[in-house]
C-alpha positions as CSV (number, residue, x, y, z in Angstrom):
1,M,-37.1,14.7,-75.4
2,Q,-38.4,11.7,-77.3
3,P,-41.3,12.2,-79.6
4,G,-44.7,11.3,-78.2
5,L,-46.5,8.1,-79.2
6,A,-50.0,9.6,-79.6
7,R,-51.1,10.1,-83.2
8,K,-53.5,13.0,-82.6
9,T,-56.5,11.1,-83.8
10,G,-58.7,12.1,-80.9
11,T,-59.9,8.5,-80.1
12,P,-60.1,7.4,-76.5
13,Q,-57.1,5.1,-77.1
14,D,-55.1,7.9,-78.6
15,N,-56.1,10.2,-75.7
16,A,-54.7,7.6,-73.3
17,L,-51.4,7.6,-75.3
18,K,-51.4,11.4,-75.1
19,E,-51.9,11.2,-71.3
20,G,-49.1,8.7,-71.1
21,D,-46.7,10.9,-73.2
22,A,-47.4,13.9,-71.0
23,A,-46.8,12.0,-67.8
24,Y,-43.7,10.5,-69.1
25,D,-42.3,13.9,-70.1
26,A,-43.1,15.1,-66.6
27,D,-41.2,12.1,-65.1
28,D,-44.4,10.8,-63.5
29,Y,-43.8,7.2,-64.5
30,V,-46.6,5.7,-62.4
31,K,-49.2,7.8,-64.1
32,A,-47.6,7.2,-67.5
33,A,-47.6,3.5,-67.0
34,A,-51.2,3.5,-66.1
35,A,-52.1,5.5,-69.1
36,Y,-50.1,3.3,-71.5
37,K,-51.7,0.2,-70.0
38,K,-55.1,1.8,-70.5
39,A,-54.3,2.5,-74.1
40,S,-53.2,-1.1,-74.6
41,K,-56.5,-2.4,-73.2
42,L,-58.4,-0.1,-75.6
43,D,-56.5,-1.4,-78.6
44,A,-54.6,-4.6,-78.0
45,K,-53.2,-4.5,-81.5
46,D,-51.4,-1.2,-81.2
47,P,-47.6,-1.4,-80.5
48,A,-47.3,2.1,-79.2
49,P,-48.3,1.3,-75.5
50,W,-45.6,-1.3,-75.4
51,V,-43.0,1.2,-76.5
52,G,-44.2,3.6,-73.9
53,L,-43.9,1.0,-71.2
54,A,-40.4,0.1,-72.4
55,R,-39.4,3.8,-72.3
56,I,-40.6,4.0,-68.7
57,A,-38.7,0.8,-67.7
58,I,-35.5,2.3,-69.2
59,A,-35.9,5.7,-67.6
60,K,-36.7,4.2,-64.1
61,T,-33.3,2.5,-64.1
62,G,-31.6,5.9,-63.9
63,V,-28.7,4.6,-65.9
64,A,-26.9,6.8,-68.4
65,T,-28.0,6.2,-71.9
66,D,-24.4,5.9,-73.1
67,Y,-23.0,2.9,-74.9
68,A,-22.5,-0.1,-72.7
69,S,-23.4,1.8,-69.6
70,A,-25.5,-1.0,-68.1
71,P,-24.6,-4.5,-69.6
72,N,-26.9,-7.2,-68.4
73,N,-29.3,-4.8,-66.6
74,A,-32.4,-6.8,-65.9
75,A,-34.8,-4.0,-66.3
76,I,-33.4,-3.0,-69.7
77,L,-33.4,-6.6,-70.8
78,A,-37.1,-6.8,-69.8
79,A,-37.7,-3.6,-71.8
80,V,-36.2,-5.3,-74.9
81,E,-38.7,-8.1,-74.5
82,D,-41.6,-5.6,-74.3
83,L,-40.3,-4.0,-77.5
84,K,-40.3,-7.4,-79.2
85,K,-44.0,-7.6,-78.4
86,A,-44.5,-4.2,-80.0
87,L,-42.6,-5.4,-83.2
88,K,-44.6,-8.6,-83.3
89,L,-47.8,-6.4,-83.5
90,D,-46.3,-4.2,-86.2
91,P,-42.8,-5.0,-87.6
92,N,-42.7,-1.6,-89.3
93,F,-43.4,0.6,-86.2
94,A,-40.4,2.9,-86.3
95,P,-40.5,4.0,-82.6
96,A,-40.2,0.3,-81.5
97,H,-37.0,-0.1,-83.6
98,I,-35.6,3.2,-82.3
99,E,-36.2,2.2,-78.6
100,T,-34.9,-1.3,-79.3
101,G,-31.7,0.2,-80.7
102,R,-31.2,2.6,-77.8
103,A,-31.8,-0.2,-75.3
104,L,-29.3,-2.5,-77.0
105,L,-26.7,0.3,-77.0
106,I,-27.1,0.6,-73.3
107,L,-26.6,-3.1,-73.0
108,G,-23.4,-2.9,-75.1
109,K,-24.9,-4.9,-77.9
110,A,-23.7,-2.7,-80.8
111,D,-24.1,-5.1,-83.7
112,E,-27.7,-5.9,-82.7
113,A,-28.4,-2.2,-82.1
114,L,-27.0,-1.4,-85.6
115,L,-29.6,-3.6,-87.3
116,A,-32.5,-2.1,-85.3
117,L,-31.4,1.4,-86.0
118,R,-30.7,1.0,-89.7
119,K,-34.3,-0.3,-89.9
120,A,-35.5,2.7,-87.8
121,T,-33.9,5.3,-90.1
122,S,-35.3,3.6,-93.2
123,L,-38.8,3.8,-91.6
124,A,-38.4,7.2,-90.1
125,P,-35.8,9.1,-92.2
126,T,-36.6,12.5,-90.6
127,D,-36.4,11.3,-86.9
128,P,-33.3,12.9,-85.3
129,E,-33.2,10.3,-82.5
130,A,-33.0,7.4,-85.0
131,H,-30.1,9.0,-86.8
132,S,-28.4,10.0,-83.5
133,A,-28.6,6.5,-82.1
134,L,-27.5,5.0,-85.3
135,G,-24.4,7.3,-85.3
136,I,-23.5,6.0,-81.8
137,A,-23.9,2.4,-82.9
138,L,-21.7,3.1,-85.9
139,L,-19.0,4.6,-83.6
140,A,-19.2,1.6,-81.4
141,T,-18.7,-0.7,-84.3
142,G,-15.7,1.2,-85.7
143,Q,-17.5,2.9,-88.6
144,G,-16.5,6.4,-87.9
145,D,-17.0,8.2,-91.2
146,E,-20.6,6.9,-91.5
147,A,-21.2,7.7,-87.8
148,V,-20.3,11.3,-88.5
149,R,-22.7,11.5,-91.4
150,E,-25.6,10.1,-89.2
151,L,-24.8,12.4,-86.3
152,A,-24.6,15.4,-88.6
153,R,-28.0,14.5,-90.0
154,A,-29.4,14.3,-86.5
155,A,-28.0,17.7,-85.7
156,E,-29.4,19.1,-88.9
157,L,-32.9,17.7,-88.1
158,D,-32.7,18.9,-84.5
159,P,-30.4,21.9,-84.6
160,N,-31.1,23.2,-81.1
161,N,-30.5,20.0,-79.3
162,I,-27.3,20.1,-77.2
163,A,-26.8,16.4,-77.1
164,R,-26.9,16.1,-80.9
165,L,-24.2,18.8,-81.2
166,T,-21.9,17.4,-78.6
167,N,-22.2,13.8,-80.0
168,L,-21.3,15.2,-83.4
169,G,-18.4,17.2,-82.0
170,T,-17.1,14.1,-80.2
171,A,-17.3,12.0,-83.3
172,L,-15.5,14.7,-85.3
173,I,-12.7,14.8,-82.7
174,L,-12.3,11.1,-83.0
175,R,-11.9,11.5,-86.8
176,A,-9.3,14.3,-86.3
177,R,-11.7,16.8,-87.8
178,T,-11.0,19.3,-85.0
179,A,-12.1,22.5,-86.7
180,E,-15.5,21.1,-87.6
181,A,-15.8,19.7,-84.0
182,I,-15.2,23.2,-82.6
183,Q,-18.0,24.5,-84.8
184,A,-20.4,22.0,-83.3
185,F,-19.2,22.7,-79.7
186,E,-19.4,26.4,-80.3
187,R,-23.0,26.1,-81.4
188,A,-23.7,24.0,-78.3
189,A,-22.0,26.6,-76.1
190,F,-24.1,29.3,-77.6
191,L,-27.3,27.4,-76.9
192,A,-26.2,26.3,-73.4
193,P,-23.5,28.7,-72.0
194,D,-23.8,27.2,-68.5
195,D,-23.5,23.6,-69.4
196,P,-20.2,22.4,-67.9
197,R,-19.8,19.4,-70.3
198,V,-20.2,21.7,-73.3
199,R,-17.6,24.1,-71.9
200,S,-15.2,21.2,-71.2
201,D,-15.7,19.7,-74.6
202,L,-15.1,23.0,-76.4
203,G,-12.0,23.7,-74.3
204,T,-10.5,20.3,-75.0
205,A,-11.3,20.7,-78.7
206,Y,-9.3,23.9,-78.7
207,L,-6.5,22.1,-76.8
208,A,-6.5,19.6,-79.6
209,Q,-6.0,22.5,-82.0
210,H,-3.1,23.8,-79.8
211,D,-5.0,27.0,-79.1
212,L,-4.4,27.5,-75.3
213,Q,-5.7,31.1,-75.3
214,K,-9.1,30.0,-76.5
215,A,-9.1,26.8,-74.5
216,M,-8.5,28.2,-71.0
217,P,-11.6,30.2,-70.5
218,H,-13.8,27.3,-71.3
219,L,-11.9,24.8,-69.2
220,R,-11.9,27.2,-66.2
221,R,-15.6,27.8,-66.7
222,A,-16.3,24.0,-66.7
223,V,-14.6,23.7,-63.4
224,Q,-16.6,26.7,-62.0
225,L,-19.8,25.2,-63.2
226,A,-19.1,21.7,-62.0
227,P,-16.4,21.8,-59.3
228,D,-17.0,18.2,-58.2
229,N,-16.2,16.8,-61.7
230,A,-12.8,15.1,-61.6
231,S,-12.3,15.1,-65.4
232,Y,-12.8,18.8,-65.7
233,H,-10.1,19.5,-63.1
234,S,-7.8,17.1,-64.9
235,N,-8.4,18.7,-68.2
236,L,-7.7,22.1,-66.7
237,G,-4.6,20.8,-65.2
238,Y,-3.3,19.5,-68.5
239,A,-3.8,23.0,-70.1
240,L,-2.0,24.6,-67.2
241,Q,0.8,22.1,-67.6
242,L,1.1,23.1,-71.3
243,Q,1.5,26.7,-70.1
244,A,4.3,25.6,-67.9
245,D,2.2,26.4,-64.8
246,H,3.3,23.2,-63.0
247,A,2.2,24.3,-59.6
248,G,-1.3,25.1,-60.9
249,A,-1.4,21.8,-62.9
250,I,-0.4,19.7,-59.9
251,A,-3.1,21.4,-57.7
252,E,-5.7,20.5,-60.4
253,Y,-4.5,16.9,-60.8
254,R,-4.6,16.4,-57.0
255,K,-8.1,17.8,-56.8
256,A,-9.2,15.5,-59.6
257,I,-7.7,12.5,-57.8
258,E,-9.4,13.6,-54.5
259,L,-12.7,13.6,-56.4
260,D,-12.0,10.4,-58.3
261,P,-9.1,8.3,-57.0
262,K,-9.5,5.9,-60.0
263,L,-9.0,8.5,-62.7
264,G,-5.9,7.0,-64.3
265,S,-5.2,9.9,-66.6
266,A,-5.0,12.3,-63.6
267,W,-2.4,10.1,-61.9
268,I,-0.4,9.9,-65.1
269,N,-0.4,13.6,-65.7
270,L,0.3,14.3,-62.0
271,G,3.4,12.1,-62.4
272,T,4.6,14.0,-65.5
273,A,4.1,17.3,-63.8
274,L,6.0,16.2,-60.7
275,A,8.8,14.8,-62.9
276,Q,9.0,18.1,-64.7
277,T,9.5,19.9,-61.4
278,G,12.2,17.4,-60.3
279,K,10.1,15.5,-57.8
280,R,11.0,12.2,-59.3
281,D,10.1,10.0,-56.2
282,E,6.6,11.5,-56.0
283,A,6.3,11.1,-59.8
284,R,7.3,7.4,-59.6
285,K,4.6,6.8,-56.9
286,A,2.0,8.5,-59.2
287,F,2.9,6.3,-62.2
288,E,2.9,3.2,-60.1
289,H,-0.5,4.0,-58.8
290,A,-1.8,4.5,-62.4
291,A,-0.2,1.2,-63.4
292,A,-2.0,-0.6,-60.5
293,L,-5.3,1.0,-61.5
294,D,-5.1,-0.4,-65.1
295,P,-2.3,-3.0,-65.7
296,T,-3.3,-3.1,-69.4
297,D,-2.5,0.6,-69.9
298,P,1.0,1.0,-71.4
299,R,1.4,4.7,-70.5
300,P,2.3,4.4,-66.8
301,R,5.0,1.8,-67.5
302,A,6.4,3.8,-70.4
303,N,6.6,6.8,-68.1
304,L,8.3,4.7,-65.4
305,Q,10.9,3.6,-67.9
306,E,11.5,7.2,-68.9
307,L,11.8,8.1,-65.2
308,A,14.4,5.4,-64.7
309,A,16.6,6.9,-67.3
310,P,19.3,9.4,-66.3
311,A,18.0,12.7,-64.9
312,D,19.3,14.6,-67.9
313,A,17.3,12.5,-70.3
314,G,14.2,14.5,-69.9
315,A,11.0,14.1,-68.0
316,P,7.9,12.2,-69.1
317,Q,5.4,14.2,-71.1
318,A,1.8,14.8,-70.1
319,D,-1.1,12.9,-71.7
320,G,-4.0,14.7,-73.4
321,G,-7.3,15.7,-71.9
322,R,-10.9,14.4,-72.4
323,R,-10.6,11.5,-70.0
């Protein structure tokens, strides 16, 4: 949840902001917009109402707040313009810089987001969202070590927030700091034991540590909690394949493909499992399908080359999870 924009001064304008914050938190965007517009009329020089309206515009799109999840989205581009109005009123209003950075991340504009979020953390050094968004911008621009520091700071400031912990864990995995990532994911799983993404993240982290015994319960639980998620089935299939349960792995890969026919990693791993069981023709078709899905991915063609080698040369090996 984003911090409210009201300042607790008790003025009519601040009460309107408070009303807008409450309505926004309740997903009543019509009521929230009316309240923020009222606040703007009561004090035209206050940047806070513009930030509130931008938050509403972004939320109403329904897009994921992941990096580059909605490039060129018209509503989010319009929200950025509203945020520019806020910053024109007060260039040092930290919430406007934070929301600008978040919007630019969604648009895939990492370099611009980085500038906004560095400014945000300098103005609001104890705001966890500022540090979290900055960490994501740093990851997007290839600055992994600094990203981990920012995401760790966000988790420190907001220790019971699941997203802060999973973002930190993911960044640590990318830096090959698996043991630390597991600590973050374990904390998230303690706080949200029935969150399928947390379970899957923790399971795949244990896979990265080659600990199948600890990985399997979490991967199975993720599938139980979210049976329609293709990636969770694919990750479980990979773990089963590592256990030499090829029949179980193939069943999970096929289920993943049924749910998401464009999940390339599932096609690749299906091919490797089929090859390992001697079903080379079926394996070839799986690899060819994966290659057609993404002609730039070298893995399917490498597997096809291995498959074309003599039968005693060994079967292609499965690719990892977390796809």
